[in-house]
Steps between C-alpha positions, in 0.01 A plus 500: 500500500122485531274412794167321485224689683125516468288799397415576865868513597585709195280780635712534812822454305409781261418742781812404696723563197360851461524578871863385507592696189345839581451655848218713359284192446245435776228238528172504690151352508257300712676219692803506269759542776452310825276233345690474171195573285157339474642255244842476672669675210702745711622285790823630656516835326443708814760301693752559224433864416351640818175656612563835331516348150255208530187607683153375581210736435142526624227327302444809285577464129436866424752597767754250367489645148490857632806430713681359197421814300629724777812291554583513128454878488744524792770310313444136592420207270213326680367151439147471640293185525123473469438152642234409243466680167126519567575746782631750244141619481535645848797708381372573150499878535861502617602264219301657216492870587821553696763237426427481128472873438742686728800494268289615207328778695832637629655500156752240609623702796400219736580138420320212664727190509234291673457125464164365612486121549160334472409131530243408238336214319254214526542128550583488868151493649506849648153600384356789303653784705855362518565344158443769239736576210513862613777593257228569244353774722799726431529482122314829451720701737795659316805540721514149645719220373366147555717189531353147510787252554425132445830337603763526770746654257251756368379593847851575621614682186184706454499596868854635470398711201186619678691616808761675287235681291426865581132441419244304702478131418234253609641148531237226515613171654272209420428303817427179308864501384662526845630140491636525145878447493767672295864603492646822637843616381774594745502856366217753517340491155241736356225421249389816318139602548304461177701220336307179431630145522441259211473153649424277202506562127264373234368605164124453546367700795624764745385451860547789745454431871622622839578348839296185571363499145852514357579158647174352377568644154843337488344165595237551230768580242668165565175313435426712193847427360440128544185546290667695221428859610800719568435764767712797600436580867578852617499626857496883493626509862379861522158637415627861503716549304383216275732342244270516197802456273557143620140408419508674161825324410344163574182580307710572193555124497185352658223745396280366783470643851367333815512701823446318831396723788423412862194709581184623326540607137390864523746767604800267506845503345405223256220696336722807485774304323254359248366851432848633432590210272170515308516876446872541437603167343182367340688397186695239700189305600356202313231442764318705763704516825364290787483603865472205738402647837308422818123543531374843605418384853659535842760231564336194661624366832416135433805320364326343201327826402819704535679251275221534243524881523866499397606431140676163498741316274223308326316823426812656352554196277138508383514875429819462295361208302180694428701801391697284257176390330396853407 
């Protein structure tokens, strides 16, 4: 038996399932308890699980991450929220130099089963300091796993795997997907970290996209199919570890790669994927890979400019059609 919930509700459902299953799981962050979260994703959790396991913190991101590190080293499995992914910059030393490296530097003697939740993404009119695709900031920090769920089902399943993992996992929840609906199963299901989802299949072009861009890519694939171009759309679901094998398998058929990335082109997961494919699987390509990304500018606040900053369905269709002409 399944239940229909939206992406916002799935956040609370995923945390509640973990809290109910394991007494070592604790959850804390700014306004997550009494107020139910800035985006109302965690309403009712403190009432259900008590003040010792669901706690509000001061407005101090570095302290939140540091507390999660200490709690994990003491045997707990903390879930910590950074209200906006942009605020990860405040806690960057704790994330990059402590959380990511402690297990390595102790030779595995200390595990860090820490899940950090971060709300990311543009399209909601939050301005340049509250809309960034901050997941790309962490690609060059070995020791962190990065999940980017795009659906209700993926959010719930990836969160369960993140909380159960003995390594730190950053889970980015896209705020422009909060009203998206999906189905949750009656049982607690896990989606393995690092396993992509293939959403459509076609023989002409492989399109790889995450979160908001995944949905636009699927819409683009439908239009492309109606115009005689078959597109395989792949959502990696995790940036680290990344399921290169799913992309390679598709390219064995299509020989053309289009990567759609929310955010500027440099230093992002899309450019990294293209580099790996071009250097390790060049023989599969019949055309240069294409990266469709945002301009290298801060994210505009004005609604029309923010919409122009984001890759859209029409842009994806045009990029695929251009790629087919090579």
